[in-house]
Structure formats: structure tokens, C-alpha cells
KOLLODO-947207 format. One line per field, with one value per residue (C-alpha): x, y, z. Coordinates in pm, 1 decimal. Example, Ala and Ser with C-alpha at 12.3 -4.5 7.8 and 13.67 -1.06 7.14 Angstrom:
<atoms>
x: 1230.0:1367.0
y: -450.0:-106.0
z: 780.0:714.0
</atoms>
This chain:
<atoms>
x: 9182.0:9384.6:9139.5:9041.0:9446.5:9500.4:9828.8:9866.2:10113.0:10329.7:10070.6:9800.5:10054.3:10126.4:9735.4:9722.2:9949.1:9876.0:9511.9:9706.3:9896.2:9599.0:9374.6:9708.5:9714.3:10110.7:10175.8:9922.6:10140.1:10467.4:10356.1:10240.2:10580.6:10762.5:10490.9:10594.0:10941.3:10884.7:10726.5:11059.9:10821.4:11089.1:10939.7:11008.6:11074.0:10674.0:10660.3:10943.2:10844.3:10517.5:10719.6:10931.1:10645.7:10494.5:10797.1:10835.4:10452.7:10501.3:10796.9:11069.2:11292.3:11603.8:11415.0:11345.9:11737.8:11833.9:11572.5:11685.9:12064.1:11950.9:11802.9:12100.5:12301.0:12117.9:12028.6:11973.4:11672.1:11504.2:11678.8:11516.2:11349.7:11289.6:10981.4:11208.2:11437.4:11166.4:11026.2:11345.1:11369.8:11072.4:11181.9:11457.4:11247.7:11038.1:11330.8:11440.6:11765.9:11844.8:12177.8:12091.5:11811.9:12015.0:12280.2:11995.9:11875.4:12259.6:12308.2:11967.5:12142.9:12454.4:12297.8:12127.6:11779.7:11607.4:11433.9:11055.3:10894.5:10798.9:11154.5:11231.2:10950.1:11061.2:11377.5:11254.7:11032.6:11354.9:11500.3:11146.9:11137.5:11441.2:11398.4:11662.6:11542.0:11888.5:11869.9:11557.7:11530.7:11854.2:11677.8:11357.5:11569.7:11723.0:11417.3:11321.6:11641.2:11612.5:11265.3:11028.2:10759.9:10675.1:10371.6:10181.2:10326.4:10672.9:10553.5:10394.9:10725.3:10963.9:10692.6:10708.5:11070.6:11085.0:10812.2:10998.8:11321.7:11093.4:11072.4:10684.1:10743.0:10952.9:10666.4:10459.8:10622.7:10651.7:10279.1:10225.0:10464.6:10256.1:9947.4:10163.2:10272.5:9903.7:9965.2:9650.3:9724.5:9525.6:9461.4:9767.2:9950.3:9742.2:9768.7:10127.7:10114.4:9905.4:10183.4:10442.7:10302.2:10159.3:10513.4:10668.4:10443.0:10194.8:9854.3:9642.0:9836.8:9778.9:9407.8:9340.0:9407.4:9082.1:8911.9:9144.9:9092.3:8714.6:8712.0:8972.2:8701.8:8905.5:8648.5:8897.2:8921.0:9009.4:9353.3:9344.3:9197.6:9486.3:9705.3:9569.0:9567.7:9939.0:10025.4:9818.0:10086.1:10345.8:10241.1:10164.5:9807.4:9557.1:9298.0:9323.4:9224.6:8840.4:8868.4:9010.9:8714.4:8467.7:8639.7:8614.2:8195.3:8091.5:8230.3:8070.0:8417.8:8448.4:8750.5:8942.4:9189.6:9455.0:9280.5:9214.1:9571.6:9709.9:9460.1:9582.6:9943.6:9911.1:9715.1:9994.5:10290.8:10116.0:10115.3:9732.1:9687.9:9298.1:9194.4:9406.0:9204.1:8875.1:8953.9:9028.3:8702.1:8520.8:8681.5:8599.5:8263.4:8252.4:8330.7:8653.0:8883.6:9242.3:9533.8:9888.4:9972.2:9699.2:9885.9:10215.8:10142.8:9964.5:10220.3:10522.9:10326.0:10264.7:10602.1:10720.1:10459.6:10604.5:10284.9:10416.2:10165.7:9905.5:10113.5:10170.5:9765.0:9712.3:9992.7:9735.3:9452.9:9674.2:9727.5:9387.4:9245.3:9494.2:9633.5:9982.0:10244.2:10491.2:10823.8:10729.8:10512.3:10779.9:11001.7:10772.2:10709.9:11116.4:11128.0:10894.8:11066.3:11360.4:11229.7:11114.3:11461.5:11340.0:11583.8:11495.8:11169.3:11301.5:11553.3:11255.9:11061.2:11372.3:11422.6:11074.8:11070.2:11342.2:11196.1:10852.2:10976.5:11004.9:11309.4:11430.5:11519.1:11779.2:11532.3:11509.8:11852.0:11920.2:11676.5:11859.7:12194.8:12092.4:11985.7:12291.1:12536.6:12290.8:12344.9:12737.2:12756.8:13017.6:13026.4:12663.9:12695.0:12955.7:12774.5:12437.3:12635.0:12800.3:12461.7:12377.6:12665.6:12587.5:12214.3:12353.1:12142.4:12294.2:12384.5:12384.5:12636.7:12497.3:12467.3:12841.4:12930.7:12776.2:12876.8:13269.8:13192.8:13064.9:13384.8:13610.9:13419.9:13481.1:13853.8:13785.2:14007.5:14145.2:13729.7:13645.3:13922.7:13744.0:13464.4:13632.9:13732.9:13354.2:13178.0:13478.5:13400.7:13028.9:13056.8:12901.7:13056.8:13220.4:13027.4:13192.2:13147.2:13318.8:13611.8:13665.5:13603.0:13877.8:14115.3:14054.2:14105.0:14435.2:14566.5:14473.8:14665.0:14976.9:14847.8:14989.2:14944.8:14619.4:14574.7:14795.4:14563.0:14272.0:14426.4:14445.2:14028.7:13958.7:13933.8:13567.5:13481.6:13727.1:13451.6:13206.6:13476.9:13488.7:13834.8:13875.0:13835.6:14160.2:14334.8:14342.8:14479.2:14710.1:14844.3:14817.2:15047.6:15283.7:15349.8:15387.4:15664.7:15508.6:15558.9:15515.3:15159.8:15092.1:15162.0:14977.3:14651.2:14744.1:14765.4:14438.6:14320.1:14384.8:14285.5:13921.0:13908.8:13840.3:13853.4:14241.7:14273.6:14491.0:14449.2:14547.0:14858.1:14950.2:14902.6:15145.6:15388.2:15411.9:15466.3:15729.3:15916.2:15912.4:16091.1:16352.7:16215.6:16272.8:16277.3:15910.0:15828.5:15954.2:15763.5
y: 5088.4:5255.7:5320.7:4974.2:4882.3:4742.6:4935.9:4930.2:4716.0:4844.2:4638.1:4905.4:5195.7:5089.5:5077.2:5454.8:5546.7:5426.9:5606.4:5931.8:5871.4:5696.3:6027.4:6240.5:6393.6:6395.2:6631.5:6461.5:6102.3:6306.4:6432.9:6087.0:5912.2:6173.2:6078.3:5735.4:5827.9:5991.0:5682.8:5477.5:5224.4:5048.5:5106.2:4848.5:4926.4:4937.1:5210.3:5393.3:5389.0:5544.7:5809.7:5855.9:5869.5:6129.6:6326.5:6341.0:6422.3:6708.8:6867.5:6753.7:6558.2:6606.5:6454.6:6174.4:6101.8:6133.3:5849.0:5636.0:5674.3:5582.0:5250.7:5157.6:5217.6:5030.9:4741.4:4496.1:4661.7:4829.0:4727.6:4922.2:4742.2:4854.0:5054.9:5293.3:5344.9:5408.6:5642.9:5849.2:5810.1:5951.7:6255.6:6325.5:6330.7:6574.7:6793.1:6781.9:6611.5:6339.6:6261.1:6163.1:5982.0:5783.3:5744.2:5543.2:5375.1:5248.8:5193.9:4997.6:4774.3:4742.5:4679.3:4350.3:4532.9:4393.2:4719.7:4659.2:4812.4:5117.8:5236.0:5197.5:5433.1:5639.7:5717.7:5728.5:5961.2:6196.6:6162.4:6235.0:6564.5:6658.8:6562.5:6362.1:6077.6:5907.6:5807.4:5722.3:5506.2:5321.8:5262.1:5123.1:4913.4:4780.6:4736.4:4520.5:4301.0:4262.3:4050.6:4331.6:4423.9:4778.7:4899.2:5181.1:5441.9:5323.8:5389.0:5706.7:5821.3:5742.9:5874.3:6198.0:6233.5:6274.6:6512.3:6705.0:6689.6:6820.2:6495.3:6422.4:6145.7:5928.3:6021.0:5868.2:5594.8:5513.5:5509.3:5279.1:5051.3:5043.6:4966.4:4681.9:4506.4:4482.2:4804.7:5009.1:5395.7:5567.6:5930.9:6073.7:5865.1:6070.8:6399.4:6359.1:6299.6:6589.1:6766.9:6664.4:6730.4:7103.8:7198.0:7141.6:7370.7:7101.5:7209.7:7015.1:6657.6:6750.1:6833.3:6541.1:6306.6:6446.9:6200.0:5884.1:5957.3:5894.2:5645.3:5394.2:5495.6:5745.6:6120.2:6393.8:6578.8:6926.3:6855.0:6780.7:7085.6:7289.6:7138.3:7205.9:7597.7:7573.3:7433.4:7740.5:7954.3:7720.7:7722.9:8095.9:8109.4:8269.4:8211.1:7813.1:7939.4:7979.4:7638.4:7425.9:7648.1:7528.8:7147.6:7199.9:7328.9:7086.4:6798.1:6992.2:7004.8:7302.8:7509.0:7501.8:7735.6:7578.8:7591.2:7984.8:8035.0:7848.6:8089.8:8412.9:8288.4:8251.0:8530.6:8710.6:8532.6:8713.1:9008.8:9007.3:9230.6:9290.3:8914.1:8838.4:9076.4:8937.0:8575.2:8699.9:8869.9:8543.4:8312.7:8569.4:8525.5:8177.1:8187.1:8023.3:8208.4:8310.0:8172.7:8272.5:8104.4:8320.9:8681.0:8553.7:8452.7:8821.3:9060.1:8874.1:8876.7:9253.3:9319.9:9179.5:9374.6:9700.8:9764.0:9807.5:10023.7:9730.9:9478.6:9617.8:9681.5:9293.3:9255.0:9489.6:9278.9:8964.5:9148.3:9289.4:8909.1:8765.9:8513.5:8411.9:8544.8:8293.4:8323.2:8353.0:8639.2:8785.3:8749.5:8873.4:9179.8:9241.0:9202.5:9487.4:9738.8:9671.9:9728.5:10078.1:10143.0:10144.8:9991.7:10088.0:9893.7:9642.0:9620.4:9657.1:9357.9:9155.4:9205.9:9141.8:8842.6:8702.2:8803.3:8647.5:8264.6:8282.9:8186.8:8348.0:8132.2:8189.1:8420.5:8666.6:8670.5:8710.6:9054.8:9153.1:9139.9:9282.6:9540.5:9644.1:9582.0:9849.1:10082.6:10003.9:9850.4:9588.7:9531.1:9482.1:9214.0:8993.3:9020.5:8882.3:8656.4:8506.4:8478.6:8239.5:8021.4:7990.8:7891.2:7629.2:7849.4:7756.5:8089.2:7991.2:8096.1:8417.8:8571.0:8448.4:8661.8:8944.1:8931.0:8895.4:9209.5:9416.9:9325.9:9436.3:9754.2:9768.0:9694.2:9357.3:9136.2:8892.9:8809.0:8753.1:8465.3:8348.7:8332.8:8125.5:7859.8:7854.7:7824.0:7544.6:7351.9:7380.8:7293.2:7582.9:7600.5:7927.8:8153.6:8433.0:8651.6:8507.4:8392.6:8789.0:8903.6:8641.6:8730.9:9088.5:9016.4:8839.2:9094.2:9380.1:9100.8:9016.3:8682.9:8478.5:8121.9:8170.5:8297.3:7983.0:7723.8:7867.6:7800.6:7418.7:7422.5:7643.1:7398.3:7328.3:7670.9:7825.4:7820.0:8021.4:8336.6:8624.2:8657.7:8994.2:8851.0:8586.7:8847.6:9032.3:8695.4:8654.1:9005.4:8970.3:8633.2:8788.2:9105.2:8916.2:8755.6:8402.4:8360.7:7916.7:8035.2:8305.1:7972.8:7750.2:7922.1:8067.1:7719.3:7628.6:7882.1:7768.2:7394.4:7488.2:7663.9:7994.6:8311.8:8414.3:8714.6:9007.8:9108.1:8809.4:8799.0:9149.1:9091.5:8757.2:8928.2:9238.4:9061.5:8802.5:9105.0:9219.3:8977.9:8875.0:8578.4:8641.6:8252.5:8289.1:8575.7:8470.6:8172.7
z: 14426.5:14699.8:14956.0:14942.8:15027.6:14718.6:14520.9:14193.3:13995.1:13713.9:13492.1:13619.6:13572.7:13232.8:13132.1:13269.1:13070.1:12745.8:12775.1:12859.8:12528.1:12340.3:12412.0:12347.1:12703.7:12655.0:12916.2:13153.8:13079.8:13164.8:13484.2:13569.1:13486.0:13729.5:14028.3:13967.5:13967.8:14291.4:14475.6:14354.5:14088.7:13836.2:13525.7:13194.7:12847.4:12786.7:13028.8:12910.0:12484.4:12600.6:12788.3:12512.5:12266.0:12485.6:12460.5:12114.2:12068.4:12301.5:12151.1:12418.6:12180.7:12399.5:12693.1:12469.5:12380.6:12719.8:12806.6:12523.6:12632.1:13003.8:12888.2:12669.4:12963.3:13190.8:12930.8:13188.0:13357.1:13048.7:12690.4:12405.7:12178.4:11818.1:11903.8:12168.2:11824.8:11610.5:11833.3:11854.5:11453.0:11410.5:11675.2:11466.8:11145.8:11310.4:11378.7:11014.6:11166.5:10884.4:10960.5:11336.2:11206.2:11011.0:11289.7:11518.7:11284.3:11240.2:11622.4:11605.8:11373.2:11544.8:11870.2:11717.7:11691.3:11361.9:11196.6:11113.1:10856.7:11064.6:11134.6:10734.6:10668.5:10957.0:10799.3:10423.4:10555.3:10663.5:10328.6:10156.4:10368.1:10204.9:9894.4:9907.0:9634.5:9593.1:9938.6:9969.5:9703.2:9804.4:10151.5:10019.6:9789.5:10102.5:10278.1:10015.5:10033.8:10410.6:10364.8:10376.6:10184.2:10129.2:10255.6:10144.3:10332.6:10234.1:9819.6:9942.5:10071.8:9815.9:9541.0:9789.8:9767.7:9368.9:9403.0:9701.3:9456.2:9122.5:8934.5:8882.5:8639.3:8882.0:9130.4:8896.0:8789.7:9189.8:9166.9:8922.9:9075.5:9384.2:9222.4:9023.5:9347.2:9449.9:9730.3:9686.5:9672.9:9939.7:9988.6:10106.8:9799.8:9536.4:9751.1:9712.0:9327.0:9302.8:9505.9:9311.3:8953.3:9128.4:9232.3:8855.3:8760.1:8555.2:8661.0:8375.8:8543.4:8885.4:8839.2:8579.3:8939.5:9104.1:8816.6:8881.6:9223.3:9197.5:8964.0:9211.1:9472.6:9687.0:9701.1:9705.6:10003.6:10127.2:10119.7:9766.3:9711.9:9913.0:9720.4:9366.5:9503.7:9593.0:9239.7:9082.9:9266.0:9087.1:8751.6:8732.9:8640.1:8830.6:8658.3:8762.8:9095.1:8978.3:8851.5:9152.8:9386.8:9117.9:9167.8:9517.2:9506.8:9239.3:9502.7:9796.3:9947.5:10182.3:10242.4:10600.6:10709.1:10501.2:10181.6:10233.4:10331.6:9995.7:9784.1:9960.8:9958.6:9551.2:9484.6:9696.5:9482.2:9200.2:9318.4:9279.5:9635.1:9519.4:9470.5:9781.4:10021.4:9813.3:9904.5:10297.5:10354.4:10154.4:10426.0:10716.1:10577.7:10584.5:10947.3:10893.5:11124.8:11016.8:11235.6:11276.2:10937.3:10766.9:10913.4:10835.3:10485.3:10440.4:10636.5:10428.1:10075.9:10180.0:10259.3:9945.1:9744.9:9931.4:10088.7:10433.6:10612.4:10493.7:10624.4:10961.7:10985.2:10961.4:11264.7:11469.3:11381.7:11495.3:11830.0:11842.0:11808.0:12058.0:11821.2:11918.5:11751.6:11604.6:11462.8:11122.9:11174.0:11415.2:11124.3:10873.7:11085.6:11138.0:10752.6:10698.8:10933.0:10778.5:10452.8:10541.0:10683.8:11068.7:11247.3:11571.6:11535.7:11412.9:11722.7:11918.4:11765.4:11751.6:12180.8:12228.7:11980.1:12245.7:12561.0:12457.7:12412.5:12040.0:11906.5:11591.9:11311.9:11035.1:10840.2:11135.5:11186.1:10812.0:10802.9:11125.5:10967.2:10635.9:10871.5:11008.5:10711.1:10530.4:10842.2:10819.9:11197.6:11173.2:11537.6:11565.5:11253.6:11425.5:11757.1:11605.4:11400.0:11759.3:11885.0:11555.6:11664.6:11976.2:11913.5:11704.1:11406.9:11080.6:10832.7:10457.5:10216.7:10133.1:10445.4:10535.0:10258.8:10370.1:10714.6:10521.4:10348.2:10606.7:10816.2:10544.5:10542.0:10899.0:10838.0:11017.5:10765.7:11098.6:11151.2:10808.7:10819.7:11066.5:10907.5:10630.9:10859.4:11033.9:10713.6:10652.8:10975.5:10925.3:10552.4:10416.2:10082.2:9973.6:9686.2:9456.0:9682.2:9954.4:9768.2:9673.8:10045.3:10166.6:9887.9:9989.7:10363.8:10261.3:10051.8:10368.1:10603.5:10349.3:10443.2:10113.0:10306.4:10350.3:9990.2:9876.3:10070.3:9909.3:9586.7:9645.9:9691.2:9384.0:9122.7:9164.2:9194.9:8922.9:8657.1:8865.8:9018.4:8746.9:8578.5:8751.0:9134.5:9012.5:8825.9:9175.5:9325.6:9123.2:9130.5:9510.6:9510.0:9252.6:9502.2:9810.5:9610.9:9514.9:9187.3:9202.7:9369.6:9137.7:8851.4:8981.4:9008.6:8628.9:8492.4:8727.5:8533.4:8165.0:8272.1:8427.7:8044.8:8265.6:7981.1:8040.1:7818.3:7751.0:8115.8:8299.3:8095.0:8197.5:8554.8:8495.5:8324.4:8536.6:8847.0:8645.0:8523.8:8882.0:9050.8:8745.7:8627.5:8245.9:8128.7:8252.7:8108.7:7772.4:7778.1
</atoms>
């Protein structure tokens, strides 16, 4: 075209972009779009939707969101449509960001763009991936109320939401409702139901679905077998693995890497090291090459069994085979070093992990923080926590309470209270250990105000806190002369049906006597 003096128009460019997209050549599509921008070729909504799709598939989620925002700003030129918003919803779903996925859906509706079934399914998928069955069901009902008919994806996703929340009976109800409403289940639907039963340890019901699938004209596949192998681990019966393998052999289903990984992981979860290695050897003999997931399962599984030397041997094999190291493998390796009390090796691996472009996740940070706690290095613990905060990686309540303990041991009581505020801002629930460490910090700092504020939020947590810890807080408030706060906590303990024994009354009486509260003392 160009040699003949005919310049391509926007339709031609869109055809080229579509070809890249349909051929899964996402990087080429993104590069082609950059070329269009360099040539000052104005795109339309169709163009940008293709680019957003490719950005999401390439894992460039931030750039996809930026492109949506630019479309909203230049609404007159390239207004975002239902495809645009749905692609961004899918991006957030892939990233596990349910709130953002819902926010984009609400934005779409607020801006007058009518969601389609794909939009609803994207948000259903986000809820299902987190086992949020209540939200998924509510949204499923909303879909029908708005005049849309649920398709096989809608039903399967709701089924999966119940499976992820350990409610296989509810998952079965959705499956039956799908059939009742003339929506034929597909292979994905059956595999999701197998997973629901398997995850709940209901192996008999899970494996019976193989025969039900065949009666329905749907042959089981290797995904069905992989799911059943994982189910063997959930029901804690290694003998069932042989049953699953026999079913696969009978149907001529050849195991792939996912199935082998499931079997190896299941054997290791039982502590059956020899069987795991035997299954690994079978995989190699079948010319199925191990991948990073295989080695992560082996390294982490052996580490849990205390076989650290063996776990490091598999890491060396992985390096020799030039299999790219993933953050999961790095995390497992670091855990192995930490368990062996090899802090220097763990630190070295952690540093190399970051320089190699594999960003640590919450498990990696947790392993390193625990290693520093064991070595009494509160400065390193605090530095790692601040690094996590800077990388937007949210610690859980367990690691936060361990951090508090380390900081208190290092006489860093102010930082314990800083961490308490962080947990509050991030909606991380305080556990029993955290309450104790906060109370200990308040006691050392003579910070009765913070201690009093804690009392206001203790109602729901009181039953889970030991009487000893509560008595410690009562005594601290009494020594600070905060008799009213002390009595308020005592009444909360009584109303919460906490075990209020002689030790509690001794604390109250001693502190009331010290401040001359004779009337209260007599009561």
C-alpha cells in the first residue's frame, strides 16, 4: 500500500491491531499503537479498546487504567464504552482487586453506560475468586433483575464462589438450578463442582462427577484429574491418588505438568517424601518437563518436612536447567535458609531476588521478618516493615503482632503505637497478641489515653483476650489514677461474660484502696 502511494487509514490500522490481538501478539500490538501515536494518527474507541485489552493481557494494568482515564477526559473524541469498562474490570479481577473492580462497574453505570452480561460476569468472577459468595449471589440476582439472562459463565462463577467458601451443597444447588433453567453445564462447570466437593474433603462425591459428566456427553479432561488429585490432599487419603490415576488411565487421559504438580504436592502434604519423589521420577520418565511450580512445590514441601539439604538440591537442579526463578521459588528458598538459621544466606537470596526483578511478596517478607525477630534485630525488622509499606504490600495481623513484640523487646514502644495506627488505617484487625503488646507499650510510656481508647473498641474482642492480659490493663489504668477507665473495662468484662475471678477483683480492690475510693471498694 505504502509503495503504491496509498496511506493506510484508521480502519486499516484497526485491522492490523485486531490481527495482533487475535494472534495473542500483545507486545506487537502495543508497539504498533506507539507507532500510530508517533505518526499523529488519531485513534477511535475501537482502537483504544484493542490496546487496553492487549495491555491487560501483557500485565501492564496501570497503563490500561491510565488509558481509560484519558478516554474519560477526552470523552468527545473517544468515549469509553461497555467494552472499555469491562476490560478494566477484568484487569482488576486478574489482580485480585475486588473493590476496584466494583468501583469501575459503578463508574460505568453512573456515566450512563449499560453493563452487559460480560461486565456482570467479570465482577462475579472477582467475588468468586475470593469466596465472597454473599456478594456474588447478590450481584447474580441484580443481573436477573436488570433483564439479563445468566449464561453458563454466570452460573459456573456463582458455583465457584460457593466452592471457594467451602459450601459444596450450595454449589450443587446452583449447578442443579443451571440445568433447571435450560443452561447446559460445560466442562468448566463440572470441574468447578469437582473442586467444590474436593476442597471440602468429599472425595466420593467429587469422583462420582466423572461418571455424571460422561452421561451428560462431556468427557473428563486432565483438569478434572488434576482437581481430583488435589482433592486427595484435602481428604487426607493417599490411597485415593491411585484411584484417580486409574480413572485417568482407563479414560486414556495423559497427565500434564499441572496434574503431576498436584500429585507431588499432595504426597508432600501427607509427609510422604518417597512417594513424591517416585511420582516426580514418573513425570520425568514420561517426558513431561518440570517447571517453576514443580520446583516451588518440592522446595517448599521439603522445607516443611525439615529436609533442607534436599530442598536446596532441587534449587540447584532448577538453576542447572535454566528454569526462570519465580518469587514463589525465592520465597521457599529463603524459608529454607531461615529454618536452618542461615540468616546470611537468606539475606543474600533476598537481595538477589530484588535485583533480579522478582518482587518479594508478603510470604517472603514474613519469612525475613521472622528471621530478624529470632535474631533480636528490631532495626532490621522495622526497616523491612517500612519497605513493605513503601511497596504497598500489606502484612497480616500475625506478622504485625510479631513486629510489635520485637519492637517492645528493643524498647521501641512509640513504634508499637505507630504500628497500631497503621493497622487501624489499613483495617487490619488486632489479635490477642497485638492487644497485649500495645498494652505493654502503653504501660511503659504511661500512655493512659491510648489505653483508654483501646477499651472503647474492645467489646467484640474481649472474649478472645485472656484474663491475665485484661488484668494487666486494669492494673495499669489503676496505677495511672484512671479509676473510671478501669471500672469501665471491668464492666465490659462482666457484660462480655469473660471469666472474672478472684485475681481480677484483687486488682480492682488494690487500686481502689490506693486512691481512697472506699465506697467503690465496699461495693
